C-alpha positions as CSV (number, residue, x, y, z in Angstrom):
1,M,-142.0,-66.4,6.2
2,I,-145.4,-68.4,7.3
3,T,-143.8,-68.3,11.0
4,F,-143.8,-64.9,10.8
5,Y,-147.1,-64.2,9.7
6,I,-148.7,-67.0,12.2
7,A,-146.6,-64.7,15.0
8,A,-148.4,-61.1,13.3
9,F,-151.9,-62.1,13.3
10,V,-151.7,-63.0,16.5
11,L,-150.6,-60.1,17.5
12,L,-153.4,-58.2,15.3
13,L,-155.8,-60.8,17.0
14,L,-154.9,-59.3,20.6
15,V,-154.6,-55.8,19.7
16,L,-158.4,-55.9,18.8
17,A,-158.7,-57.7,22.2
18,L,-157.8,-55.3,24.0
19,L,-159.8,-52.5,21.7
20,F,-162.9,-54.2,21.7
21,R,-162.7,-55.0,25.8
22,P,-165.0,-52.0,26.5
23,F,-167.9,-53.9,24.4
24,F,-167.8,-56.8,25.6
25,W,-166.7,-56.5,29.5
26,K,-168.9,-53.9,30.7
27,S,-168.2,-52.4,34.0
28,S,-170.7,-53.8,36.8
29,T,-171.1,-50.4,38.3
30,V,-173.8,-48.1,37.5
31,Q,-172.6,-44.6,35.7
32,A,-174.3,-41.6,36.4
33,S,-176.1,-40.2,34.1
34,R,-174.9,-36.0,33.3
35,Q,-178.7,-35.4,34.0
36,Q,-178.4,-36.8,37.1
37,L,-175.4,-35.3,38.0
38,N,-177.1,-32.0,37.3
39,A,-180.1,-32.7,39.3
40,A,-178.2,-33.4,42.0
41,I,-176.1,-30.1,42.2
42,Y,-178.8,-28.2,41.9
43,K,-180.9,-30.1,44.8
44,E,-177.8,-29.3,47.3
45,E,-177.8,-25.7,45.9
46,L,-181.7,-25.0,46.6
47,A,-181.0,-26.9,50.0
48,K,-178.1,-24.7,50.4
49,L,-180.0,-21.3,49.7
50,E,-183.4,-22.5,51.8
51,K,-180.9,-22.3,54.6
52,E,-179.5,-18.9,54.2
53,H,-183.1,-17.7,54.0
54,A,-184.2,-19.4,56.9
55,N,-181.3,-18.1,59.0
56,G,-182.1,-14.7,57.7
57,L,-179.2,-14.1,55.5
58,I,-180.6,-12.9,52.9
59,D,-184.1,-11.3,52.3
60,N,-187.2,-12.4,51.0
61,A,-186.3,-10.6,47.5
62,S,-183.4,-12.2,46.9
63,Y,-184.3,-15.5,48.0
64,E,-187.3,-15.8,45.5
65,L,-184.9,-14.2,42.7
66,S,-182.3,-16.5,43.4
67,H,-184.5,-19.3,43.9
68,A,-185.9,-18.5,39.8
69,E,-183.0,-18.5,38.6
70,L,-181.8,-21.9,39.8
71,R,-185.3,-23.0,39.0
72,Q,-184.5,-22.3,35.2
73,R,-180.7,-23.8,35.2
74,L,-182.0,-27.0,36.2
75,F,-184.7,-26.8,34.0
76,Q,-182.5,-26.3,30.7
77,D,-179.4,-28.7,31.7
78,T,-181.6,-31.7,32.8
79,S,-183.7,-31.4,30.2
80,E,-180.5,-31.9,26.9
81,D,-179.5,-34.7,25.8
82,D,-177.8,-37.3,28.0
83,G,-173.8,-37.7,27.2
84,V,-173.4,-41.2,28.3
85,A,-173.5,-42.5,24.4
86,V,-171.4,-40.3,23.5
87,L,-169.8,-43.1,21.2
88,G,-172.6,-43.5,19.2
89,S,-173.0,-46.8,17.9
90,P,-170.5,-49.6,19.6
91,K,-171.1,-52.4,16.2
92,K,-170.2,-49.3,13.9
93,T,-167.4,-48.5,16.2
94,M,-166.1,-52.6,16.4
95,I,-166.5,-52.3,12.4
96,A,-164.1,-49.6,11.9
97,L,-161.6,-51.3,14.2
98,V,-161.8,-54.5,12.5
99,V,-161.0,-52.6,9.3
100,L,-158.9,-49.5,10.4
101,V,-156.7,-52.0,12.3
102,P,-155.3,-54.3,9.9
103,V,-155.3,-52.0,7.0
104,V,-152.7,-49.6,9.2
105,A,-150.5,-52.3,10.4
106,V,-150.4,-53.6,6.5
107,L,-149.6,-50.2,5.4
108,I,-146.5,-49.5,8.1
109,Y,-145.4,-53.8,6.9
110,F,-145.0,-52.5,3.5
111,W,-143.5,-49.0,4.3
112,L,-140.9,-50.8,6.8
113,G,-139.8,-53.6,5.0
114,S,-141.7,-56.6,4.1
115,A,-141.1,-59.9,5.4
116,Q,-139.2,-61.4,2.5
117,Q,-136.9,-58.2,2.9
118,I,-136.4,-58.8,7.0
119,A,-135.7,-62.1,6.3
120,D,-133.2,-61.3,3.2
121,G,-131.1,-58.8,5.4
122,G,-128.9,-61.3,6.7
123,T,-128.1,-62.9,3.0
124,Q,-127.9,-59.3,1.4
125,K,-123.6,-59.3,1.6
126,R,-124.0,-63.2,-0.2
127,V,-126.4,-61.9,-2.5
128,A,-124.0,-58.9,-3.2
129,Q,-121.3,-61.4,-3.7
130,Q,-122.7,-63.8,-6.2
131,D,-124.1,-60.3,-8.1
132,V,-120.3,-59.6,-8.4
133,E,-119.3,-62.6,-9.6
134,K,-121.5,-63.0,-11.9
135,M,-120.5,-59.4,-13.3
136,V,-117.1,-60.5,-13.0
137,A,-118.1,-63.9,-15.0
138,G,-120.0,-61.7,-17.8
139,L,-116.6,-59.5,-18.4
140,A,-114.5,-62.7,-18.1
141,A,-117.1,-64.3,-21.2
142,K,-116.3,-60.6,-23.2
143,M,-112.7,-60.2,-22.9
144,E,-112.4,-64.1,-24.5
145,Q,-114.9,-62.8,-27.3
146,D,-112.6,-60.0,-27.8
147,P,-108.9,-60.7,-26.7
148,S,-107.1,-57.3,-27.9
149,N,-109.6,-55.2,-25.0
150,L,-106.4,-55.1,-23.2
151,K,-107.9,-52.2,-21.0
152,G,-110.9,-54.6,-20.4
153,W,-107.9,-57.4,-19.4
154,A,-106.9,-54.5,-17.0
155,M,-110.6,-54.3,-14.8
156,L,-110.8,-58.2,-15.2
157,A,-107.3,-58.8,-13.3
158,R,-108.3,-55.8,-10.9
159,S,-111.2,-57.6,-10.0
160,Y,-110.1,-61.1,-9.8
161,K,-107.5,-59.5,-7.1
162,V,-110.2,-57.7,-5.3
163,M,-112.1,-60.7,-4.8
164,G,-108.8,-62.5,-3.7
165,R,-108.4,-64.9,-6.8
166,P,-104.8,-63.9,-7.5
167,V,-104.1,-66.9,-9.8
168,E,-106.9,-65.5,-12.6
169,A,-105.5,-62.0,-11.8
170,E,-102.0,-63.0,-12.7
171,K,-103.2,-65.0,-16.1
172,A,-105.6,-61.2,-16.8
173,Y,-102.7,-59.0,-15.8
174,D,-100.8,-61.1,-18.3
175,R,-103.1,-60.5,-21.1
176,A,-103.5,-56.6,-20.5
177,G,-99.8,-56.3,-22.0
178,A,-98.8,-53.1,-22.8
179,Y,-101.9,-51.3,-21.7
180,L,-99.8,-51.8,-18.3
181,D,-96.9,-49.2,-19.5
182,G,-96.8,-45.9,-17.6
183,D,-99.4,-47.2,-14.8
184,A,-97.5,-47.4,-12.1
185,Q,-100.2,-48.3,-9.9
186,L,-100.7,-51.0,-12.2
187,L,-97.9,-52.7,-12.8
188,A,-97.4,-52.9,-8.6
189,D,-100.5,-54.8,-8.5
190,Y,-99.8,-57.1,-10.9
191,A,-96.1,-57.4,-8.9
192,D,-98.1,-58.2,-6.1
193,V,-100.3,-60.9,-7.3
194,S,-97.4,-62.8,-9.4
195,A,-95.1,-62.4,-5.5
196,S,-98.4,-63.7,-4.0
197,N,-98.5,-66.5,-6.6
198,A,-95.0,-67.3,-6.4
199,N,-95.4,-67.8,-2.4
200,G,-93.9,-64.0,-1.4
201,N,-90.5,-65.0,-3.7
202,F,-90.3,-61.6,-5.7
203,E,-87.7,-62.6,-8.0
204,G,-87.9,-63.1,-11.6
205,K,-91.1,-62.0,-12.8
206,P,-92.3,-59.9,-9.9
207,R,-89.0,-57.6,-9.3
208,A,-89.2,-57.1,-13.2
209,I,-92.2,-55.4,-13.0
210,L,-91.7,-53.8,-10.1
211,K,-89.0,-52.0,-11.9
212,R,-91.2,-51.1,-14.3
213,A,-94.0,-49.4,-12.0
214,L,-90.7,-47.2,-10.8
215,K,-90.1,-46.5,-13.7
216,A,-93.7,-45.0,-14.4
217,D,-93.5,-43.4,-11.1
218,P,-90.6,-43.5,-8.7
219,N,-92.9,-42.5,-5.8
220,N,-95.7,-44.9,-6.2
221,M,-96.2,-46.1,-2.7
222,M,-97.0,-49.5,-3.2
223,A,-94.6,-49.8,-5.7
224,L,-91.8,-48.5,-3.6
225,W,-93.2,-50.7,-0.4
226,L,-92.9,-53.9,-2.1
227,E,-89.4,-53.0,-3.7
228,G,-88.4,-52.6,0.0
229,T,-90.0,-55.9,0.7
230,A,-88.2,-58.2,-2.0
231,D,-85.1,-56.3,-0.5
232,Y,-85.5,-57.5,2.8
233,N,-86.7,-61.2,1.5
234,Q,-83.6,-61.6,-0.5
235,G,-80.9,-60.1,2.3
236,N,-80.3,-56.6,0.8
237,Y,-81.0,-54.9,4.2
238,K,-79.4,-52.3,3.3
239,G,-81.3,-51.6,-0.2
240,A,-84.4,-52.3,1.7
241,V,-83.8,-48.8,4.5
242,Q,-83.0,-46.9,1.4
243,V,-86.5,-48.2,-0.4
244,W,-88.3,-47.9,2.5
245,G,-86.9,-44.6,3.9
246,R,-87.7,-42.9,0.1
247,L,-91.6,-44.1,1.0
248,A,-91.2,-42.8,4.3
249,K,-90.7,-39.3,2.4
250,L,-94.4,-39.6,1.6
251,L,-96.2,-40.6,4.3
252,P,-97.8,-38.3,6.5
253,P,-95.0,-38.1,10.4
254,D,-97.0,-39.8,12.7
255,S,-99.3,-41.5,10.7
256,D,-100.2,-45.6,11.0
257,D,-98.4,-46.1,7.9
258,A,-95.7,-44.0,8.4
259,K,-95.1,-45.9,11.8
260,M,-95.0,-49.2,10.2
261,I,-92.4,-47.9,7.8
262,Q,-90.4,-46.6,10.6
263,G,-90.3,-50.0,12.5
264,S,-89.7,-52.0,9.4
265,I,-86.6,-50.2,8.7
266,L,-85.4,-50.0,11.9
267,E,-85.6,-53.8,12.0
268,A,-83.6,-53.5,8.4
269,R,-80.9,-51.3,9.9
270,G,-80.5,-53.4,12.7
271,K,-79.6,-57.1,10.8
272,A,-77.8,-54.1,8.2
273,N,-76.1,-53.6,11.3
274,L,-76.8,-50.0,10.7
275,P,-77.4,-47.0,13.7
276,P,-81.2,-46.8,14.6
277,E,-82.4,-43.5,13.4
278,D,-83.7,-41.0,15.4
279,F,-87.3,-40.2,13.3
280,S,-88.3,-37.2,16.3
281,K,-85.7,-34.8,14.6
282,P,-86.8,-32.8,11.7
283,A,-85.3,-33.9,8.4
284,V,-82.1,-31.7,7.6
285,A,-80.2,-33.5,5.5
286,A,-75.9,-33.4,5.8
287,P,-74.6,-31.6,2.9
288,A,-72.8,-33.4,-0.1
289,A,-69.2,-33.4,-0.7
290,G,-68.2,-31.3,-3.2
291,G,-71.1,-28.6,-2.9
292,K,-73.5,-30.1,-4.8
293,S,-76.5,-29.7,-2.5
294,I,-78.6,-26.4,-2.5
295,S,-79.2,-25.0,0.9
296,G,-80.9,-22.1,2.7
297,V,-84.0,-20.7,4.7
298,V,-87.6,-21.7,5.2
299,S,-89.5,-18.7,6.6
300,L,-93.7,-17.9,6.4
301,D,-94.9,-14.5,5.8
302,P,-95.8,-13.3,8.9
303,N,-100.0,-12.6,8.2
304,L,-100.2,-16.5,7.1
305,T,-99.5,-17.4,10.7
306,S,-102.9,-17.9,11.6
307,R,-103.7,-20.7,8.6
308,V,-101.0,-22.9,10.1
309,K,-100.5,-25.3,12.9
310,P,-97.7,-26.4,14.7
311,E,-98.1,-30.0,13.1
312,D,-98.7,-29.1,9.6
313,I,-95.8,-30.9,7.5
314,V,-93.6,-27.9,5.6
315,M,-91.9,-30.0,2.4
316,V,-89.3,-28.4,0.7
317,I,-88.9,-29.4,-3.2
318,A,-86.4,-29.8,-5.6
319,R,-87.2,-30.1,-9.7
320,A,-84.8,-30.3,-13.0
321,P,-86.4,-27.1,-14.8
322,G,-89.1,-28.3,-16.5
323,A,-89.8,-31.4,-15.0
324,R,-92.5,-32.6,-12.8
325,M,-90.7,-35.3,-11.1
326,P,-89.2,-34.3,-7.4
327,V,-85.5,-35.3,-7.1
328,A,-85.0,-34.4,-3.9
329,I,-88.1,-33.9,-1.0
330,M,-86.9,-32.7,2.8
331,R,-89.7,-32.6,5.5
332,G,-89.7,-30.9,8.3
333,R,-92.9,-29.3,10.5
334,A,-94.4,-25.8,10.3
335,A,-93.7,-25.7,14.1
336,D,-89.5,-26.1,13.1
337,L,-90.1,-22.5,11.0
338,P,-88.0,-20.3,10.5
339,M,-86.2,-23.8,8.8
340,R,-83.1,-24.2,7.7
341,F,-83.1,-26.9,4.8
342,V,-80.5,-28.7,2.4
343,L,-81.3,-30.5,-0.6
344,N,-78.6,-32.9,-1.9
345,D,-78.3,-37.0,-2.9
346,S,-79.3,-38.6,0.6
347,L,-83.1,-36.9,0.1
348,A,-83.4,-38.1,-3.6
349,M,-86.1,-40.1,-5.1
350,T,-84.3,-42.3,-7.5
351,P,-80.4,-43.4,-8.0
352,D,-81.5,-42.4,-11.2
353,A,-82.2,-38.8,-11.0
354,L,-79.8,-36.9,-8.4
355,I,-79.2,-33.8,-7.6
356,S,-75.5,-33.4,-7.7
357,N,-75.4,-34.2,-11.6
358,M,-77.7,-31.1,-12.2
359,S,-76.2,-27.7,-13.4
360,E,-79.1,-26.3,-11.3
361,A,-82.9,-27.3,-10.1
362,T,-86.3,-25.4,-9.5
363,V,-86.8,-25.4,-5.8
364,E,-90.1,-24.2,-3.9
365,V,-91.7,-24.5,-0.3
366,R,-95.4,-26.0,0.2
367,V,-97.1,-26.7,3.9
368,S,-99.5,-28.8,3.6
369,K,-102.0,-30.4,6.6
370,S,-101.8,-33.9,5.0
371,G,-98.8,-34.2,4.3
372,Q,-99.5,-35.6,1.0
373,A,-97.2,-35.2,-2.3
374,K,-99.4,-33.7,-4.4
375,A,-101.0,-30.5,-4.2
376,E,-104.2,-29.4,-2.5
377,S,-106.8,-26.8,-1.9
378,G,-105.6,-25.1,1.5
379,D,-102.0,-25.4,1.1
380,L,-99.6,-22.7,1.8
381,F,-96.7,-22.2,-0.7
382,S,-93.6,-20.3,-1.7
383,S,-93.0,-19.0,-4.9
384,T,-90.5,-21.2,-7.4
385,Q,-87.2,-20.2,-7.8
386,T,-84.5,-21.6,-10.3
387,V,-81.2,-21.5,-9.0
388,K,-77.6,-23.2,-9.2
389,V,-76.7,-26.6,-7.6
390,G,-74.2,-25.4,-5.4
391,A,-76.2,-22.5,-3.6
392,D,-76.0,-22.3,-0.3
393,K,-78.1,-19.2,0.9
394,L,-81.2,-19.5,-0.5
395,K,-83.7,-17.5,1.3
396,M,-87.8,-19.3,0.6
397,V,-90.9,-17.6,1.9
398,V,-93.9,-18.9,2.1
399,D,-96.3,-16.3,1.6
400,Q,-99.4,-17.5,-1.0
401,V,-102.7,-20.0,-0.2
402,R,-103.2,-22.6,-3.5
403,P,-106.9,-22.0,-3.6
């Protein structure tokens, strides 16, 4: 801080020295006044006029008239005050500069930021971290006073997880208890820190928590990733392929996450001696045995062609009547429309809900730019149809736009 103020003071002195230079170091060259300049000009004009009269270029009358006019103009211009001292008093000017320059500098200084703020710029992150730690410590103390606040324990657990303190996070999740039930994301986070504290081992407690998470939401992507990882670490490569395959269906094709999952699936398939899967082809499933599938064709209303890009994702979704959770999803590209689809058990979202165990299902089609499972504004979709499982000539037309 002291160094900054010294540097600022020296800089201010240099600026004032440059501004005062004309007052202390006057030029040695004598400057002609305005009166002197005017007199010289008119003297030259009079000499020129007399020369023209002597040479007979103008007559006597014109000479007298012009000569009188020049004398009048010379008198008017040389009678005015000289303009050399237009700056006024040098003393007043110097005082004004001494006052104004520091004042303006101080105002700019406080407007742009003080020296303390500049010095603290490099420590803002550390201060913010300290504030977060203080806030979390306060929450922890509050929870000890109110241990029955299960939601508060869950908040504390997530805070510890974000701060990179998995041991404290797991203890807080333990005390959150029943509040976690039904929240797949919280349970997935809980399983993650529990496995982390067990050196990456998912067996036992972490695996049991994952089962609870997938029961709450079979499509929770973090839970699916961890479940597949647990299978892979255990040597159950086929199980990892199946679980990660379900996760791959929920991700936008060609995204970084999708490419990562595809790489993991290929590695697991290799370890399980399974043939590699070609992800470049549209995801069209083979019909299930016994006719336990629903198949048909998806087409696009010609009036909506301009609203669809070739890379948009087409999702054919089957649900149990009245249910929110899909039992099967098939994905393709808008470039493949019209597109044939087959919904069967190979596209099941969970082993506990198979389309082959249903007598009928509702089917709808959605065209999404993001490829997310959740419907978004601007998505195109079809009317929902309830059909018997085994239907093979279903016609689905995408003809509506979600507001």
